[in-house]
N, C-alpha and C positions, 0 to 999 in steps of 0.2 A: 431079216436083220436082227430078230430077237427083240425089237423095240416095241411092237404093237402091244405086247402083253404088259409092258411097263408103263404105258401111257395113262391108263385109267386106274385109279386106286378105288377098289370097291370095299365098302364097309357096311355090313349088314347086322343090325341089332335094333333094339326098340328104344333105348334111352342112353344118354351119355353117362358112362362110368369112367372114373379115372383111377389108375393104379400106378404107383411110383415104384420103379425098379432100377437097380444099378445096371450099367451097360454090360458088366461082366456077370457070369452065371453065379450070383450069390443070393442070399436070402432076400425075399421080396416082401416089402411092407405095402399093404393095400388099404385104400379108403374109397368109399363111394361118395362121389360129388353130388351136390343138389342138381336137379334137372336144369334150373335156370338160376343163375346168381342174381342177387338183388341189385338194382341199379345203383344203390349207394356204394356197392362194392365193385362197380364196373372198373376193370383195369385200364391203365393207360398204355400197357404194353401191346405187343403184336398179337394178332388173332388169326387162327386158322378158319378158313371158310369152307364149310362142308355142305354139299347138296345131296339130298336123298329122295328117292321116289316114295310117295305116300300111297298113291293108288294109280290107276290107269291114266288119270288126267291131272293129278296134283303132285307137287313135290315140296320139299321144305328146304330152307336155308338156315344154317346154324353157325354161330360164331363161337369158337372155342379158345380160351386163353391158355397161357403157358402152363397153368396148373391143371389143365384138363377140364375146366369148368365150362359149361355152356352158358354164355353170358347174354345171348340174344337168339331168338328164333322167329321165323315167319314162314307161312305157307302160301303157295300161289299155284295157279294153273300153268301147265306147260305152255311155252310160247311157240311161235312158228319155227320149226326146226327141220323143215323139209330139205332133202338133199339138193345142193346146188349142182347143176349139170356142167361142171368143168369138163372140158375135153379130156378124154381118157378115163374119166370116173365112171362108176356104175350108172349114175343118173344121166351121165352124158353119153351113154351108149357104148361103154367099154366092151370090147370083144372078149373079155375075160370069162364070159359065161355066167357071171354073177350080177349082171345088170338087171335092174328091176325098175321099169319106168313108172310103176304105180307109186304115188306119194302116200306114205303111211305116217300116222302120228308117231312122234318120237317115243311116246309112252310104251309102244309095242316093243321097243328095244330097251328092255329093262336093265341090261348090263351097260348101257351107254346113255345115261340120263341127260348128258350135256353134249351129245354128238349127233351126227347124221346117220343114215343107214349104212350098212356094211359096204366097204370099198368106195366110199365117198370121202370128201374132206370133212373132218370133224370140227366144224367151226365153233368158236367160243360163243357162249350165250350169256355170260355173266361178266360184269365189269366191276372193278374194285377201285375206289378212290382212297384217299388217306384216312377217311373216317367212316366210309359206308361201303356196302356192297349193293350193286344195282342188278336187278334180275327181272325177267319177263313175268307178267301175270296175264296169261292169255296171249293172243297173237299180236297185240299192239301196245298194251300198257306196260310201262316200266316202273317198278316200285323200288324202294330203297329200304335197307335195314341198317341202322346205326349201331355202334358199339354200346350205346346206352339203351338199346332196345326200341328206340323210336323207329317207326315205319310209316310209309305213306306212298302216294303216287308221285313220281318224279317227273315223268313226261310221257308222251305218246309217240310211238314210231309211226312213220307214214304208212298209208295203206299199201300193202305189197301186192296183193292179188295172187292168183294161182300160179303165175309164172314169174315170180319175184320173191326175194327174201331179203330182210334187213338184219344187219348186225350193228353193234354199237360199242363205243368206248367213252366213258365219262372221265373228264379231267380230274387230276388229284385234288383240286380245290373245290370240286363240285359245282363249277360255274358253267362249263361248256360240255357239249356232247358231240362226238363225231359219229355220224350214221353212214354206214356203207350199204348200198342197195344193189343187189345182183338182179338184173333184169334180163331174162331169156325169152321174152315175148317175140323177139325178132330172131332171124337166123344166127346172128352174132351176138353173144351175150355181152352186155355192157355193165360195168360196175361204176357207180357214181358215189363219191364220198363227199358229204356235206358236214360242215361244222356250224353249230348254232348254240344259242343260249340254252342251258339245261331247263330252266324254268321259263315256260311260255313259248319256247322255240323261236325267239326273235333273233334278228341279225343272221339269217342263214347265208352261208358262203360255200359255193361249190369249190372244193380244193383239188379234186382229182376225178378224172373220167378216163376209164381204161377198158381195154378189151384183151382177149387172149392174144399172146401169152403174158400180158403185163397186168393182170388183175391185181388189185390191191384192196385190202380191207383193214379197218382200224382195230388195233388190239391194245393200245396203250399210249401214254404221254411221257415225254422226257424233256425237262427244262423248257416247258412251254410249247414244245414241238410235238407233232402227232407221229406215232409209230404205226407203220403199216406193215401187215404181213404180205409177203409176196410168194409167188410160185407155189400153188397148193400141193400138199402132199396127201396121198390117199391111203385109206385103210388103217389109219391110226399112226400119225406121225409121232416121233419121239419128242414132241413138244405140245403144249396145250393149245396152239393156235393154227394147226394144220399148215404150217409154213415151212418153206425151204430156206427163206431169207426174210430179212426185214429192211425197210428203208425208213429214214427219219425225214419228215416233211415239215417245212416251215408253213404254218397255217395262214400266214399273211401273204407271202409271196408265191406259195406253191412250189418252192424250190426244194429239190431233194438234197439234204445236207449230208447224208451218209448212208452206206449200205452195210448190213451185217449178214454174213454168211452168203450162201449161194450154192450152185451146183458142185463146186469143188470143195465146199465146206458147209454141208447142210446144217442148219441150226437144230440144236437139241436142248431139251429142258425148258424151263420157264425163263422169261425175261427178268433181269434184276436191275438194281440201280447202277451197276457197273457195266451192263450190256447183256450179253448172253454167251452161251457156249456153242461151238460147232465142231463137227468131226471132220478132220482133213485126211483124205486118203493118201496124200503124198507122204505123210509121216505116221499114219495110223495112230493119230493122237487127238486129244481134245484141245481145241483152241479156245482161249479166252478172247472174246471179241468186244472191244469197247465201242462207245457210241460214235466214234469216227470211222469205224470199220477196221481198225488195226487189230491184227490177229497175233496172239502170243501163245506159243505152245505150252501146254501144262502136262497132263498125264498121258503117257504113251501106253497103248494097249499091247498086251502080249500076243494077241491074235489079230491079224490084219482084217478079219471079217467083222470085228466088233463095230457096231455103231449104235450105242445105247443112249438112253436118257442120261443127261448130265446136268448139273446145276451150278452156275457161277455164283459165288458169294456176293453179297451187296457191296463189299469193298473191292472185289475183283482179284483178290489174292488167293482164293481157294476155289476148288471145284469138287463137288460130290460126283463120284464116278461109280460104275459097276462093270463087271466082266462076267459074261455067261458062257464064253467059249474058251478054248485053248487050255494052257497048262495051269492057269490060276483063275479061280472064280471067286466071286464075292464083290464087295463094294467097300468104299471108304472115302477118305478126303485127301486130296492133293493140296498142299499148302506151301507156296513159295519153294517148290522143289522137293519137299518132304512128303512121303506117302504113308498114310496110316490106314490099314484095313480095319473095318469096324464090324462087329458081329451083327448089327441090326441094319446094315446098309445094302442088303441084297433082297431081291424079290419084290421091291416096291419102287415107284418113282420118287425117290427121296428128294427133298428140296430144303432151301433155307427159309426159316421163319424170320430170323434177324441174324446179326453177326454171331450171336452166342447160342442160338437155338436152331435145331434142324428137325425136320419132319421125317421120321424113319419107320421101319417095320417094327412090330412088337417082338419081344424076346422069343416067343414061341412061333414066330411067323405071323402071317396075316390071318390065320385061322379061317380061311375061306373068305377073306375080305371083311372081317368083323372088327379089325383093330388097327390103329396106327399109334405111333409113339411120338412124343415131343421130347427131344433130347437136349439137355443143358450141357453144352460142350465144356463149360468151366468145371462142372462137377462130374460129368459123364453119367449122370442119372437120367432116367427116362420115365416120363409120365405116360402111361399107356391109356388110350382112350378107346372105348367101345361105343361106336356110333354108326348108324346106317348111313350110307351114301358114298360120295366121292369127294376128294379134296379138289376144290376148284379155284383156290386163290388164298392170298394172305392180306391182312390189313395191318399196316398201310400198304396200299397198292401202287403208290406213285413210283415212277422210275427216275 
């Protein structure tokens, strides 16, 4: 589908440097940013969350502001990221010839620091609230990193064991955590989602218990409701949650309030405050899907085989798109019926940082995964950031 290569942004360098350049090929003014900005200068604006491998067992989390400065950083040990044996996946015994039943540490897959083994579902490992990023430190401990540089232990995941794995999502207000546990110790894998207090783990409530083909795992929160990923996609889905669809769950009643995407319109790109994007085969187009599940056509592909990463803007009026087949290639922004192709919007899974900033490729390309840009749509200037790792989210992360 041409989407796997767009899923993971790889950035390899030793320290964050920022370069400001115009979107058009004009003269470039550059400046080197300090490694860590002082806490007194901590910005209130949006931040890019970058994860990068440090060594075979450790990785780091960095927060980058719109000026390309690293405002906070923390290092941790990799968590439990063994592949979940969804039916049809490599770990589940896929007949594709690429199945490998041996569980290996995720650190061995250096190109996918936040994913599972090849041809399995690349489940998310990091959660972002409106003020913090939450990340594993070892198999059970969950730590946080705040925009002010504060860090500490947030909670502990339940003991998973050799035939289970836990994933999690923290609420935007840092008060609750949803934990999804995949348990394949019996012939039929069961997935259980529980919501509890973030601090102390009090007031646990089981909100969903499911089995194939209805597996569901927590990936976000919207208006106080839990967002669940549904129908796993293997081998690198064109979205960060290994999902084909999403559902919105009332955490009190357990009622499904809406469904986004599905087999006829698989979801692509990240979730946003407006919903998400999906690609509909019936129109060869990108649909904007709101939180009620309503689909509105946006950009139409020139080639019917396209199904690429796309990103719905926070207000739902624009979509970042890319084309890699057919008579026209490249990427840009569709906004309320108008299409603008952009020189820095191809070759990377571009996304929105906020309404006026996008995360794009660098002017000279990604240079082997060493660079990404933060573009100000109001001025069309781009701050280019050299930093090792992969983009795994934005702060604020509330939907």
